Each structure stands twice: as C-alpha cells, then as structure tokens.
N, C-alpha and C positions, 0 to 999 in steps of 0.2 A: 504494500500500500504506500503510495507516494502522494503527498499533498503539499501545497505551498500556501502559507498564510500571508496576509498583507502587512504583517509587522516584522518582516525580515526573516521569518522562520520557515524552514523546509523540513518536513517530517518524512523520514524514510524508514519503513519497518518499525514505527513506533519511536524512533530516535529523532529528536528535534535539533536541527543544525541552524546556525545563524550566519547569513551571507551578507556580503557587501551589496549596496544598492544596485550597482551595475550588473553584478552576477545574478542578483534577484531577477532583473529584467530578462537576462539571457535564459535563465532557467524557465521563467514563465513562457517565454517565446517558444522554447523547445517543447514544453508541455502542451501548449496550444496547438502547435504543429502536429504533435502526435495524436491529439484528440481529433483534429480535422481529418488527418490521414486515416485513422481508424474508422471514422464515420463514412468516408468515401469508399473505403475498401468494403465495408459491410454492404453499402448500396450496390457496389459493383458485383458482389457475390449473391445478390438477391435472386431467388429462383425465377427462371424465365417464365413468362406467361404462356399458356397453351393457345392463346388466341392470336391468330396470324396478324390481325389488325394492330396488335401491340408491339410487333417486332419490326425492326428495320430489314431491308432486303438482305443485308450481309448477315444479320443474326439468323434469318430464316435459312439462308444458304448453308450456314455452319451447322444448324440443327439437322438439316437433311443429310449433310455429310456425316454427321455423328450418329445417324441411324433413325432419326425421326421421319420415317417415310410413309406414315399413315396420316391421312387428313380426313376429318369429318366435315361434311358439308351440311350444316343444319338448315332445314327448310321450314319456314313458318307460314305466314299468310296474314293478310290484313282483312279482317272480317268482323261482322257484328257477332256479339256473344251475349245478347240480351242487355237489359238496362243495368245489370249489376257487374258486368265485366268489360274491361277495356278492349278496344279494337285490336291492339297489338299483342294480346296474350300469347298467341302462338309463337311470335318472334322472340319474346322474352323467355318463354319456356324452352324453346329450341336452343337458344344461346346458353342459358344456364345449365341445362341438362347435358348438352354436348360437352361443356367444359368439365363436368363431373365425370362423364364417360371417358373423355380423353385422358384425364388424370389417372383413372383406373386402369386403362389399357396400357399406358406408358408409351413413350416415344411417339406420341400422337398430337397433332395440332388441330385447331378448329378454324375453319374458314368463316368469313362473314355470313350472317344469316341471309337467306334469300326470302325476302318479304313479299314479293309479288308472285301470286300463284293463280291458277284457274279457280274462279269462284262462281261461274255461271255466265249467262249472256247479259249483254248491256241493254239492248233494245229489241224486243221488250225484256226487261230485267227478269232473271230467274234466280232461284235459290237465294243465297245471301245477298245478292245484288239488289234485292228489293228493299234493303235497309241501308240508310246513309252511312258512309264511311268504309264500306266494303270496296276493295279494289280487285279487279280481275284482269287477267291477261289470257290470250288464247293458249290452248294446249301446246300447239306447235312452238310458240314463243317460249313457253316455260321449258319444254324439252330441249330446245336449242340452248337456253341459258345453262341448264344442267350439263349438257354435252360439252359446251365450251369451257365451263368451269373445270370439268374433269380433264379435258384436253390440256388446259393450262397447267394443272397440277402435275400431270404426267410429264409435260415439258420441263418442269422444274425439279424433277427427280423423285416425285412421290410414287410409291409402288402400289398403295392401296387407297382408293378414294371411296369413302363410305358416305352414302346419302342417307340421312335420317329425316323423316317427315313427321311433324307434330299434328298434321291434319290428314284425315282419311281420304279426302277426295282425289289426291294426286299420287297415291301409292302406285297405281298402275303406270303412271308416267315415269316414275323413278325406275321401275322395273324395266320399262321399255328402253330407256336410255342405257341402263347397265347392260342389258342384253346386246344392244347394238354395238356398244364400244368393246365389250368383251369378245365379241365375234371378230371385230376388226383387229383387236390387239391379241389375238390368239397366240401369235408367235412371240409376243413381248411379255415381260414380267409384270407389267401394270395391270390392275384389275379394278373394276368399279363394282361396288356392292350396294344394292338397294336393301337397307336393313329393315326388313319387315318386323323383326323382333321388337324394335323400338315402339312401334304402334300397336302391334297385336296384344301386347301385355295389358294395354289399357282396357280392351274389350274382354279379356279373359281373367288373368290373375288379379289385376287391380279390382275389376268389378266383383270378383268372387270375394276378395278381402273386404270390400264394402258391404256385401251381403252378410258376411259373418259378423259385421258390426251392427246388423239390424236394419240396414237400408234396403228398401224395396227397389225393384227394377224401375218402377215409375219415378222414384226419387233419383236414382242414379242417372237415368236419362241417357240421351245420345248426343246432346249439344247444349252446353250452358246449364246442365243440371248439376246434381250434387258431385258427381265424379269430376267433371270438368272444372267446376268452381273450387273444389277442395284442392285439386292439383295446383291450381293457380295460387291459392292462398299459401300453400306450402313453398312454392317457388319464390313468390314475392307478393306479400299482402297488398301492395299498392295496385295490383292488377284487379282487385275486387272492391266494389263499393259496398262494404259490409252493411251500411245503413239501409241499403235497398233490400236486404234479405229478411227483414222482420215484418213485412206487410203481407198483403194478399198474395197468393201464388201467381207466378207468371204463366203465360200461355204461349202457344205457338205464334200467336199474333205479335207477341213481344220478341220473337226470335228464340224462344226457350223451349227445349224438349227435355223435360225433367224438372226436378224441384231443387234449386240451389240452396234453399233455406236450411237443408240438412248438412251442408258442407262445413267442414272444419279443417284447419291447417294440419291437425294431427292425423286426420283421415287421409289428407292429401299426401302426407309424408310417406304413407305406405306406397302410394303410387310412384313417388320419386324414387324410393329405394328399389322398387320392382323394375321400373323402366331402366334405371342406371345399371342395376345388377345384371339383368337379362341382356342388355345391350353390350356390356363389357364382355360377358361370356361369348356372345355371338361373334363379336368382332375378333376376339382372340382366336376363335376357331377358324374364321375366314382368312386371317392373315398368317396362319401357321403353316401354310403350304410351303414346299421347298423353294 
C-alpha cells in the first residue's frame, strides 16, 4: 500500500517517510501517471462487444482471424402489437436475445437487426398493415436483403451465417434464402442456417411452460397476448405499457389475439431462457461440421 499525504509524508507499507517539496511533486506526478496508465490499460482490456455495430473494421477483421467466424443475423419487424406494446418489440427482442445467444455459443458476432420485413399488402392494406405504424416490404425485397447480407459476411470471412427471426411470418423466406445460397456454395465452406429452433420454442416449450403456470391457450394467444407480452417484459419492461393491462380485455379489433393482462416478467423469463438455450444448442450442432 502506497499513499502520499499533503503534509510532506509518503506512506509505504505502513512506514511514513518525509520528503522535500520538490521530491513530493515528483512522487505525486509519478503516482498520477501510474493511476492514469492503469485506468487506460483496464479500458483497453475490456471484453469486446459481440455486436458488429460496436466494432471498428480492423477489430472485426482481427476477431474473424482469431476464429470468430459465426455471425447471427437477427430479424425483427416493425408492426402493431396492440395498445399495450410498442411497434419495435421484435427488433429489441431480436437484438437482445441474439446477443445472449452469441455469448453462449462463443466466437460469434451479431449483425445489425433487420427491421423491415413483409407485413402484408399496402393497398388495400392486409394483416398488420391495417394498423398505423406497421411497415412492410415485398417478399422479394426482404429475401434479397437477407441474401446480400449473407453474401457480404461470406466475403469477409464468416463461415456460418445464422438467420434468426422473432416473427413467424417470414420463417419460410429465411429458409428459402438459406437453401438457395447453400446450393450455390456447395463446394465452399460457408453455410447459411435458417434457425427454426429460435421461433419454434415459443409455440411449443414456452407455451407449455405457461400452461403449467395456469395460463389458458386463450390467454397465451398468438399475437400480443400473455406469451408475447411476458417475453417483452422480460427482455425490456419499456416495451410494454403496463398501465394498459389493468382494464377491459383487448380484442382482435385492437390488434390483440390473446389476453396480455396475465403477462409477467417472471413468466417471460422462462421464454428467454428457453429461446436462448435451444438456440445455443442448435447453433453448436450446425457449426460442428468438419
């Protein structure tokens, strides 16, 4: 233990020494420099983010060279989710859960979230496009976006490109893009994986876990119900307007299929753990090929 007092005393290992004024200044300067250096070194050694957006191109290049050759492409969507849930819930969930999955897989990075997805026709509006705030793009545009994201990552040295989708409507598009590129790249080491496990667990294991907690299928719902809302509460409570969950039940006219009033963050955490755990296992299996 080394300390320096303002009355000319320097304490080293419990022994107090008295120094000349000029020497005091020099000692203090050295101590200050050591403290600054230690702080900067600690910052430099901070763990790197798994999110591609947080890295410089040289940091990304070095991570790929060091073995981080798997990238997750999280796909969200901007759509209505009833009066009690924000339009960007899919984007936030995909971002957060992809980060947890990447950390669990190891040597894996996360691409920026794709927030524009097929949501129905514009004129006349269909599906969620009947509600303000929903943004849609054609299927072909969406698939081209996924395709060229994957082509970009292969160009930069990634070996496994994993597509995860937080929305059920475009799972078939993900599979189509993966099949197309894997056929084209058959003689190359790179592969695209449409990770169905990420989404399937919501309709199966997560729904079953909610039933065991006493929730009915009518409450769990298929969109903006208890399942959807609880998952959002667990990922980020700001996604949900909790004050809207205490009144009369919502209906399909509100864009809700289910009953979000039964949702809790605790129940949603079951979904987080199941989605992350199943996805980690599935990705590890996919990338274990020679």
